[in-house]
GUSELO-997480 format. One record per residue (C-alpha): y negated, x negated, z. Coordinates in steps of 0.001 Angstrom, whole numbers, plus 500000, padded with zeros to 6 digits. Layout:
N
YXZ;...
! end
This chain:
463
706957162529865347;703889160338865860;705062157299863943;708332155804862766;708113152900865235;707339155153868152;709851157765867087;712743155339867381;711688153975870774;713892156487872672;716850155357870570;716171151704871397;715954152525875099;719145154562875156;721111152099873031;720046149181875242;721415150942878313;724614151996876575;725167148509875148;724984146955878641;727519149414879985;730145148869877277;729536145115877066;730396144725880739;733823146238880110;734898143393877805;732567140439878403;734130139813881810;737630139182880443;737044135609879271;735004134771882389;737557135938884979;739705132757885007;736647130610885707;735341133077888311;738715133074890049;738712129283890323;735113128929891514;735275131761894064;738899131102895125;739850134669894266;743399135959894670;745226137650891808;744417141035893361;740759140050893635;740672139028889979;742191142351888976;739597144270890969;736749142266889443;737961143488886058;739303146964886797;737079148132889655;734123148548887307;736176150603884839;737655152827887547;734303153782889061;732674154113885643;735318156487884306;735727158402887557;732044159266888075;731048160146884486;731239163904885071;729300163495888302;726625161619886374;726487164417883808;726192167092886493;723413165183888265;721563164831884964;721697168568884302;720525169294887856;717890166610888455;716833165815884881;718618163480882515;715729161010882247;715504160618886014;719248160073886420;719382157724883398;716584155576884816;718235155577888238;721458154419886605;719668151611884740;718028150466887983;721313150522889908;723115148729887082;720462146018886763;720194145319890493;723983145239890904;724241142874887903;721881140511889740;724106140826892815;727153139985890681;725416136886889322;724510135696892828;727871136573894402;728900133915896973;732491135168897275;735093137240895476;734900140273897856;731110140366897396;731556140302893613;734128143111893727;731755145369895689;728875144544893337;731081145404890349;731965148771891911;728256149563892319;727670148395888740;730307150898887592;728457153666889444;725250152751887629;727127152875884319;728412156364885122;724821157531885602;723617155922882356;726147157121879789;726049160953880133;722259160962880101;722135158730877031;723451161380874642;721508164154876362;718266162174875970;718942161575872271;719553165275871782;716258165970873556;714272163303871677;715508164194868160;715699167966867690;716050167704863895;719716167598862982;719444164905860290;717469162505862498;719721163268865454;722812162410863413;721364158996862558;720549158450866230;724058159465867306;725502157116864704;723557154116865948;724380155040869558;728064155135868672;727965151802866897;726844150183870145;730283150812871653;732170149046868896;729700146172868712;729625145653872478;733398145923872873;734174143510870060;731297141101870750;732124140888874467;734741138130874147;732492136171871760;729421136390873971;731424135818877138;733100132749875712;729775131368874531;728072131877877899;730951130582880010;731321127458877895;727577126642877924;725542127952880871;728258129283883190;729909132577884145;726970133876886208;725007134359882988;727548136994881945;725714139186884461;722237137666884302;721806138708880653;721724142308881881;718479141753883768;716033141478880823;717932144147878895;717829146510881868;714122145882882473;713280146532878813;715445149664878782;713707151028881873;710222150294880510;710958151898877123;712497154968878727;709618155596881115;707036155118878361;708622156792875338;711188159325876589;709852162670877736;710730164197881067;713902166253881059;714119169783882469;715454170077886000;717755172837887182;717568172397890925;719069175847891517;722439174642890221;724696173370893037;726749170222892475;730103171783893486;731291168835895555;734981169890895806;735216169845891988;733330166548891839;735743164919894286;738731166310892390;737597164994889007;736693161585890437;740174161380891964;741867162587888753;740123160156886404;740297157206888817;744006157782889487;744772158197885796;742781155127884767;744284153063887581;747829154151886718;747272153322883041;745863149909883902;748872149173886106;751304150483883475;750251147658881187;751259145133883859;754133146805885746;755710149023883098;755685152797882731;758708153367884982;757216151582888000;757088153919891061;753417153147891707;752523154048888102;754541157281888206;752999158214891556;749508157575890211;750131159719887140;751587162530889255;748655162485891670;746247162463888724;747855165640887381;747560167304890790;743908166288891083;743215167652887580;744834170959888548;742700171064891697;739596170433889560;740484173294887209;741024175621890183;737706174598891752;735892175214888470;737482178633888051;736418179690891544;732971178066891568;729857180223891147;728173177425889188;730854175081887803;730201171463886861;732125171847883600;732393175545882726;735853176353881438;734141178427878748;732962175157877202;736566174089876748;737363177346874971;735053176188872211;737234174659869492;734453172275868504;733921171114872088;737544170621873139;738645169393869706;735781166905869500;736653165560872952;740303165048871970;739225163321868736;737139160936870852;740189160198873008;742371159508869955;740020157178868111;739204155211871258;742945154924871836;743375153412868381;740304151161868328;740457149688871824;744223149305871590;743631147284868415;740919145104869999;743057144409873073;746281143555871262;744426141591868579;742687139524871282;746041138658872836;747511137876869436;744711135494868526;744624133708871889;748284133585872921;750072133371869589;747551131608867370;745936129414870004;742350130564869408;739763129885872098;737771132731873648;734907131933871295;737293131699868334;738794135067869255;735373136687869256;734694135226865818;738088136400864579;737250139967865664;733840139838864010;734935141664860809;735552144804862883;732183144396864632;730264143912861399;731583147185860004;730600149351862969;726831149059862473;727035149509858716;729304152545859024;727139154246861653;723986153921859550;725786155142856434;727369158124858165;724039159125859693;722514159270856222;725448160971854492;725875163750857040;722796165529855653;724569165887852306;728187166328853287;728207167699856824;730237166142859620;733774167211858720;734326165034855602;732986161968857416;735193162378860476;738316163114858431;737776160267855956;736852157833858734;740033158582860663;742172158300857527;740610154943856649;741144153626860182;744759154827860097;745250153000856810;743820149829858368;746170149794861362;749120150771859179;748228147826856936;748331145476859915;751710146896860985;753060146361857459;751683142811857118;754803141188858544;755860139302861655;753394136413861413;750785137243858772;748021134860857786;744672135699859353;743219136451855907;745650139369855580;744302140914858797;740621140888857872;740721144031855721;742761146052858279;740267145141861014;737336146037858777;738944149374857896;739576150239861549;736057149252862626;734400151048859740;736524154196860023;736074154569863769;732303154176863637;732080156359860509;733811159204862364;732014158761865683;728694160160864471;730185163475863374;732431163910866398;729522163194868753;727306165701866937;730113168266867071;730550168017870833;726845167951871641;726055170740869191;728673173015870761;727110172787874237;724231174897875576;721160172799876346;721593173433880045;724969171671879923;724131168769877615;724788166260880399;728173167814881177;729122167827877484;728173164168877115;730132163326880260;733206165194878994;733110163381875647;732696159964877224;735311160623879904;737946161479877305;736961158379875342;737381156202878447;740806157732879063;741696156992875445;740564153382875825;742571152891879016;745655154476877447;745400152339874308;745060149128876327;747864150078878738;750273151051875992;749430147946873976;750081145732876987;753370147484877736;754588147148874157;753739143453874029;755496142850877353;758642144860876590;759199144041872913;761881141552871958;759252139348870324;755452139338870203;755253140237866524;757347143372866997;755203144481869932;751899144157868099;753219145858864933;754529148759867010;751192149036868796;749295149117865488;751666151735864070;751151154014867089;747397153525866767;747617154568863111;749452157748864150;746680158504866667;744073158165863920;746101160481861647;746325163061864426;742537162827864876;742044163420861131;744206166547861209;742420167835864304;739005167129862767;739854169260859728;740244172318861958;737713171599864723;734709169886863147;732498172491861444;731937172256857718;728465171785856269;726295174812856895;728405175885859868;727060173616862586;728587174329866008;726281176558867933;726610176906871674;728630179923872703;727055182541874980;727463181949878704;726904184105881735;724422182977884310;727229181319886275;727996179071883318;731266180705882264;
! end
């Protein structure tokens, strides 16, 4: 590498794009009430301002990965940053609620183009395993920091300069990300001979969008609501159609042979489980602090800061330790620590003092970020280079599903429990079980030191 400053420029570019994407999932929550009043939005309009972005983002991740493998990950990443930045400007200038909803949908499409290419570009920029692990760790920490800092930043902006700045802050970040990427990230190989397999693309978009939408509605309507059950059933049918399309396709988007890799499929499920635990914790904790303890949006962001502070520290530490220990001990220990944190919250009692919750939040934030580096390296290392975009998309899709499930289940438990304290303790206990399951799975799926996951042989059709 030419120099240390230049060598980390691709990481800065990728992390800036990824940070914008995840921040826009949570920063909007505290701004929505003000937006609804100023734009005279209906309840349905407010829901779509929040959920429309997530639906499109989650639904088109695999499409973004496939486009990156076909057209070049740098090109698709830069296109995503441009789309995201322009649509953020449109959101900030929105004169009405319908206009804002459409701009948010386009913003979600830009996010779906950014995220799969981000991991593929890091894999391309840092071929040495030790350096790549550090890069993956810092990339992963962006998710925890952005998710937890969203309410804090959103509350600060809304209370000072207004809700439109929730979107305007993306403009300088997007411009810097685009400039860094074009200058410091090398061109990615293009595989124009690979078709996009549109039937499979449509099926996976439908499956993920239906599943995410049903999970979002389950948190509000309850799991037995006919609309929720219908959405889940249609999502299963769409997933079956996707699997059939992939089996019959000459050049599949996501070769089923990839899923036969224990490291690939196991790493993806681990990502689902720890996102389920972490985002379920952030969501229920936010409601606890605001509705039960009377914290403001800004106060809630500050209350969640212990979890945020741990994510960056843990990612840097895990990136350095992986050279000595390998990925498996870090993933297993991280999941066990996070499980202990949520179990500690569940055991703290019906109305614990805030001081008693600081250590559980720190343990969950640290453990999740500590394990993310190794699980990311496991998934990306198990994929052939030609399918790095698809592997990144698979990993991030399962994580988005985990996030949506954790939030939906947390909301349902809080709504259906006899009292608020019981609901949040039950939610934390289930999150702890998810972390324990991830630890057990990591022991069998994440390779030990010296046995890094190599990509399995594929035929020319990708199987």
